[in-house]
N, C-alpha and C positions, 0 to 999 in steps of 0.2 A: 351595483348590487353586492353587497357582502356575501361571503361565501356561505356563512351560517344560514343566511335567509335562502340562499340558492339550493343548498343541498338537503335541508330537512324535510322540505315538502316532497322532493322527490324520493328520499329514501322511504318516507311514510307510504307515499302513494304507489311505488313501483311495486309490480306483482313479482312474487316470489319466482325463483328459476324454474320450479316445477310447473309454474302456471303459464309459462312462456316457452318459446322454443329454445332448446339447449343446444350448444355447439357439441359436435359429436366426441371429441377427443377429451376436453376438460368438463364437460356439462356445465359451463359457464353459460349464463344467458346471452342469447343472441344481441339483445338490446340491453345496455347496462347503463342506467341512468345515473350511478354513482360516479362510474368512470367518466361519463360525459360531463358531469358536474365539476369534477376535478380538473378536466383538460380546458373547462370554459371558464374556470374560476377568476375572479378579479381581486384587485387589492391584495396581492399577496405580500408576505411580511418578510420574506426570506433575506432582503438586505438589512431589514431593521435587526435580525438576529444576528447577521455579520458584523454589523457595526458595533453592536453591543459588545460582541465577542472580541473582535481585534482591535477595536479602538477604545471601548471601554475598558476591557480587562487587559488585552495586550498579549504578547507572547506567552506560552504555556509550556515551559520546559518541564518534562517528568521530573518530579521531586521539588519544584517551585510552589512557592504560595500562590502564584497566579493560576497554575493548574488545578490546584485544589479549589480556588475560588470559581474557576470556570466549571468545573464539575457540579459545584453547589448550584451555580446560575443555570446550568442546562437542566438540572433536575427540577428547579423552580419553574422553568419554562414549561416543562412536560406537564407538571402539575396544574399549572394555570391553563393548559390546553385541555385538561380534562382526562388525561391519561392515568391509567391505573398501574399499581405495582412499581410505583417509581422508587428508585433507590440507588444509593452509591455502594457499589459491591467491593470491597477490598480484595485485591488480587496479590498483593505483596508489598514489599518496602524497599527502599532504597537505603545504603548506608549513610548517606549524607545528602542533605537537601541543598539546593543552590539557587539563589535570587540575584539576577543581575539588575541593578537599579539606574545605573548610569553608564553610557558609552558615549564618549566624546573624544574626537580626534583632530588636531590642528597642526598646520604648519604656521610657525610664527616667524621664520627668517629664511630665506631672504624677502618673502613676502607672506601675507596671510593668506590661508586657504583651509576649507573644511576637508578633512580627511575622510575616505569611505573605506571602512575596515570592518574585520570581524575578529572576535577572538573565541577560543573554544569554550564551550559550555563545561562547566565543572573546572574552569581554569583559572589561574591566579588573576585577581585584579591589582589595581595600582592604589598607593596612599593619596588619594585626590589627584590633581593634575600633575603630572610629572613631565617636566620640560627638560630636554637636553639636547645635545648636539647628535648629529647622524653620522655613522662610521660604516663603511663597508667591510664585512666580514673578511679577514685573511684567507686568501685561497689556498696557501701552502705554508709550510713550516718556516720559510724564510720569512714570508711577510708577517707571519704570527710573531716571530722573534722581534722583528722591527717594530710592531705595534704595541710591545708591552708598555704599559704605563699611560697609554693614551685613549683607552676605552672606558675609563670609569664615568659611570652617569651617562652613558650614551645609549641611544637606540641604534640596533646594529641591522643593516641590511644583509640578509642572507641569500645568496645566490645558489648555484648549483650545489655546493657542498654544504650540507646541513650539519650542524654541530650534533653530537650525541652526549647526552649527560649521564652522570653517575655510573660512570664505566670504570674498569680498573685503573688505578693510578699509574701503572707501569705500561698501560697500553700504547703501542706505537702507531695505532689507526689514527690517521689525521683528524678524522671526524671526532673521535674521542678527546684528541689533544684540543681541538677547537673548542669543545664543550668546557673542559677544565679551565681553558684560557679565558673564556667569557665570564665563568663564575669567579675566578680570581680577580678579574678586573672590576667586577661590581657593575655590570651593565644594567640598563633599566629594563631592557627586554629585547627580543628578536623579531624582525619584521621580514615577512616573505611576499612574494608577489601572488597575486590571485590570478585566476585563468581569465584571460581576455577580459571582458568588462564587469566580470562577476567576482564577488566574494563570498565564499561558502562558510556556513557555520556547521561544526560538528562538534563531538567531544566525547569524552570516556567517563561513564559514571561510576566506574568501578574504582572509587578512592576511599580512602580511610580518614576518619577524623583525626587519627593520630599522625598521618602523614599527608596533609592537604599540599596541593601543587603550590610552588613559589614563585617559579620563572613565568614571567608575562611573555606571551606568545601572540603575535598580530599577523592577520593576513590583510594585506592593504591592496586597494585597487591597481591593477597592473600599471596603468598608464602613470599614476602618481608614484609608484615604487621606480618605474623607469626614469621619470622625471628626476626625482632626487638622485639616483644613481648617476645620473649624466651630469648633474650639477656638482657633485662630488668629485667625479673624475675631471671637472674642469677646475678643480680646488676652490669651488664656492662653499662658504659655510652654511650648513642648513641646520635649523633648529625646528623640532617638533614637539608636541606634547599629547599625552592620552591621559584620560580620566576614566577608569574601568572600576565602577563600584561593584564589587561582588560580594555576597554574602553567603558563607558556609554555614548551613544549620546542622548540628549534630543529629544523627538518626538514631533510630530506624525512622524513615518517613513513611507513612502509609501512603498507597498508591490506590486509585479507584478506577473502575468502569462505571458509567452512567448506564441505567437500564429504566426502561419505560415500556408499558404495553397496552395494546388495544385487545382485551380478551377475546379468545374465539370460543366457538363451542367444543372444540377437542383440545387435546393437549399437544397437537402438533404446531411447528412454528414456522414463521416466515421472519427472517432477520433482515433488517434495513440498519445500515449504519456507516460510520467512518471513524477516524480516530479523531480525538479532541486535543491530544498534545502537540507541541511543534517545538521546533528549535527556537532559540531566543536571539537570533541574528536580526530579526525584523519583526513583523507583527503577526506571522502565522496566519495571515489572510487566506492564502490559497491552499496552505498545506499544514492543516486542513480545515481552516476555517470555512472554506466553500463547501465542504461535504459535511461539517457539523451543521452549518445553516440549512442545508437542503434536508438533512434528516430531520431537524426540528420542524420545518415547514411541511414537510410531508406528513408528520405527525399531526401538526395543526389541522391540515387539511382533511385527514382522515377522521380525526376526533370530532370535527366539526359536523361531518356527516350524519353522526349520531347512529350509524348502523353498526352491527355486529358481524364480523367476518367468520367463516368456519374455522380457519386456523387462527391462533393468536398471532398478530403482528407485533413484533418486538423491535424496538428502537433501541440500538447500542451504540455508544461513545467509548470507544476503547482508549486507554491512555498507554503510555510505554510503546507505541508503535515504532517511534523513531529509533528506538534502541533495539529493535529486533521483534517487533510484534508481541511485546511481553504481555500486555493486558490481554490480548485475545487469546494467546497460547495458554495463559495462566488460567483464564476463564474455563477454557474446554478441559483442561487437566482436572480442575475442581468440579465439572459438572459433565463427567463423560456419558451419563445416563441420557442426555438430552439429544446426543448427536443422532440416533436413529430416528428422531422426531422431526428433525429439521428439514423442511422441504427445499430452502434454497437460502444463500446468505448474498445480499446486494449491498456493495461497498462503493461508495463515492470517494475517490481520494485521488483525482487527476486534476485538481485546480479547477478554473471557472469554465473551461470550455464545456459545452453542452453534452449531457448524457444522452447521446443521440443514436445509439446502437447498443446491441448486446450480442455476445457469441452464444451460440448453440450447436452441440453436437447432432448428428443424425437422428440419434435416439430421443433427443430433446426437441428437435425441430416441429414436429407436429403440435406438441403442446404449446410452444413458444408462439407459433403462428397465431393460434387462438387467443393465447394471454395478451400479446401485443397488438393483435389486430386493431383494435380501436385506436391505438397510439398510433401505429403506421398509417392508418387512414387519416386521421386527425390532422398530421402534419405532413401529408403526402405531397401536397401543393404549396408548401412553404416557401416564400420568395427567397429565402436563404437556403441554399442546397444543404449546407451543413446541418440544418434543423429539420431534415427529412429523416424520420426515425427509420433505422435499418437493422434487420437481423442479418447477423454475420455467421455463415455456416463455417464450421471447422471440424477436424477429425477428433480433437481432444481439447479440454479446457486448458488454456495456459496456466502454468504455474511458474512460481519464481518471480513475479512481478514485484512482490515486497509489499504488500499491503495485507491488511486484516483478513481479507477473503482467503489468502493463502494458509493462514492459520486452519481455517476449516478443510481446505482441500488436501491438506498433509496430516489431518488429526487421525488418531487410531482408527475410528471409522469415518472415512472421507465424506464430506458433504459438499454438495454443489455450490461452489463459491464463484461469484461473478463480479469482476471489475468492469464497469461500464465502458463501452467504447466511446470515448470523447472526442468531439470534433469541434472546430471553431478557428477564430482568428487570432487567438493568443498563443504563445509559445510557453509551455510549462517549464522547459529548461531554463528559461529567463528568470523564473521566480523560484524554482526548486531549491530549498536551502539557502537562498541567496539574500542580499540585501534588498530585492525587489519584491519580497513578499508582502506586499501591502495592499490594503484595500483599493487603491488607485487603479490597479491593474485588473480588477474584478469587473466582469461584464453582467449587469443585472438582467439584461434579457436572457442570457444563458443561465443564470441562477434561477429565474422564474421556470423557464423551460424544464429544467432538470427536476426542480421540485414538483411539477405536474407529473412528469414521467415516473419519478420514483413512488409517489404516492399512488398512482394508478397502477402500476406494476404490482407493488405490494398488496393492494385491494384484490387484483385479479390472481395473484399467485396463491393468496389466502384463501380462495373460494373455489379453486379446482377440485375434481373429485378425487384425483390421486395427487401424491407429492411429485415434484421432479424426479424424472427417472435417473438413476445413477450408473445403469449398466455400462455405458461407453463414455462416461465423463473423462477417464483417461485414455480413450481411444478404443478402436475395436479390440475384442479380446484376442491374443495371440492365437494364431492356428496350430494346434497340435495334433499330430497323427494318433498319439496315445501308445508308443511303442518304446521299449528299451532295447538297445543295440548290443550286439556281442563287439569284441575287440576288432572284428574286420569292418566295423562301421556299416554293414548293410544287412546282416542277419538279426532277425528279431529274436531276443533272448527271452522277454516276457512283454506282456500287454497291460496297459493302464486299465483298471476296470472302469467300464462305461465310455471308454474312449472310442473314437471314431474307428480306429483298426479293429478293435474288439466287435463293435457293432457290425462292421462290413463282413466279418468272418477271416479275417487274417489271423494266423496262428503262429505261436513260438516255433521257431525253426524256419520259418518263410525268409527267404531272401529277397529284398526289394530290387527290382530290376528296373522300373520305369515309374515315374509320377508325371502325369501329364505328358507334356513333350519333352521332359528332361530324363535322359539315360542316367541310371544310378551307378555309380562306380565308388562313391565314398559318401561319407556323412555330410560333407559341404554340399554334394550334389543334392541330398534329401533337404537340406535346410533352403538352398535355392529354389528347388521344386516346390516346397510348401509356401514359401514367400510369394511365388508367382501364380499360385494356384487360385483360381476362380470358379465359383460355382461348382457343378458336378465335374469331377476329375477321375480318369481312370489311374489306377494303381495296379500295376502288374508285378506279380511275386513269382519266384521260382520255389516250387514245392516238390522236392524230389526231382523226377524228370519232367514234372509238369510245370507249364507256365500257365497261371491264373489270373484272371481279370476281375478286379473289384472296382466298384464306383463309389466315390466318396464324396459327399456335399459338404463344402466349406461354408 
């Protein structure tokens, strides 16, 4: 049964929330046919979206033609699903665009082998296939002098001592001398070993059209690097070649976020998304094709329902994430008036493992138990324990994970941003920014699971009576007595208006003697006592010749 056929009758026939029993915290209906239809939907298209993106379009480096193509494609998909207010919103520019068209590496002697490698984004390419001998970089000044005249047209294995280029000509630092030597010799490029079985791609976009990179730098699979090193130490001749076709496009290059909406009845927002850009060392299938495709599929599922939420559900695909959350941060800076109206931001950016949990603070947990109740119940008996949805209690929302929800958590007006708790049998470290970020390592069952969870959660959050509470998203508020202390560290010099000490009746001039079980002899004692205080606590002060007991509730 197609989803559209399943959802529309349910949406049309379902009683309104006011006509049926409502849950006490959120006001959500106890029976939610839209959520049930999403959770039971068949014929999901999430893998079709991913294949079109990662295989049809390919890697999507920020500033590349492929990223621009992907943004336009995603907007077309949203429009085809029936979403509204679909747009590409420019957030900034890069000084130079970069398109990597060919990456081919081979050993040609003493035997033929394909080489597994990466080179930096916005890095120099080659002029076609460049074949040359392999040399080991000199390890000291004596070796360097002995090697003069023998490195021209060679690929150079760099071990522990890495060359530094463009340094002062009279520098005596060996790394600087090595850099000058390699430039003078006219090498083809340098090759360093990757970590274990992985080669990682990164790069620096802060380049200028007037000073483009010219030195080729390769990161080679460690096993292959070590094999070449061993052969050279045994005086075997090794010949290899690389073909890296890289195009630099003079900027400024406009950069976009993709935005689409299911309009609600109010101007409040629930945001669902992930970043659409990727590094260009592989296909960007899991970082973040998986999150892009589940965002698209969640949008399709919800649009197919034909129902209108209370809050607008906005789907956002940010770019520039890999260079430091640039797209999401720029959007927030350009639209600060929205921050007060956003209930929550749900980001999928952890690869193909299932979004099978979410974190919530104590202040959020009562709402989350009702929002996710049908999801928890639906998957409670799943044969795969990884796919049993769980609420994860914690004192404060985690920050610094490095995805676009962080931009909202650290905004001038912080917004509850959530990075799903993902579980499954795949290793994100195996694919993250590596040569393995391809569709072959994606789990379709996890992708379908996540699409259902994201769509259902967005629908539920969009229909709660209140927005997600923000009071304790960074942990419980600090406990403060509300006093300023004199130089002796224990005498109250003044009180904070409305503070606990003032409300209890403590006065300027009082000396703090005891808080709870802690005797006060210094300001450090006061800090420790307040940290340890729970519930109602006795505070003893010396006022003149009297000791007075106050009770303060934390």
